[in-house]
C-alpha positions, 0 to 999 in steps of 0.5 A, a space after each residue: 561548469 554546466 549551468 544547472 538544469 531548473 526543473 519546473 512542475 506541469 501546470 496540471 500538478 497544481 490541479 492534484 488535490 491533497 490527500 487530506 487523511 495525513 493532515 488529519 494523522 499529523 493533527 492526532 499525533 500533535 494531541 497525542 504529544 499533549 497528552 490527548 487520548 486519540 483513538 486512530 481511524 484515519 488511515 485504516 493502520 492496524 494497532 497490531 504488528 504483524 504476526 511472527 511467522 510474517 515478520 520472518 518471512 519478510 526477515 528471510 526475503 530481505 536476507 535473500 536479497 528480494 528486495 526489488 519491486 514487484 510485478 505491477 499487479 502482484 507477485 503472480 504466484 500469490 495472485 494465482 494462490 489467491 484464485 486457488 483459495 477462492 476454488 477450494 473456499 468457495 467453489 469458484 474459479 477466479 483468473 488470477 488475471 483478475 487479481 491485483 495486489 496493492 500496498 494499501 487502500 489507496 492505491 487499491 481504490 485508485 488502481 479499481 477505479 482507473 479500469 
């Protein structure tokens, strides 16, 4: 029988600052559980769901087996469509190489600041 491998976190992992906003969200949920009314402004999550056509498109994509990771900077066709939108609406040309799609503001900000 093999001896189990013991994993250790890299020492630099201790330097990573916690994402404090999640602590704020947790506290807000605790307050709500006690009956307090809370206006959520901690993580930028909307207080409404996606539009019906977006939900249907997501369901259709899942049924079509499209559940894998996408390209790091976003789907190329979406990036091209966004560039086309800027051309049509604002008359400016934005190369799709300058467009990145992030799944949330935190990831987008980190990506932007890393450039």
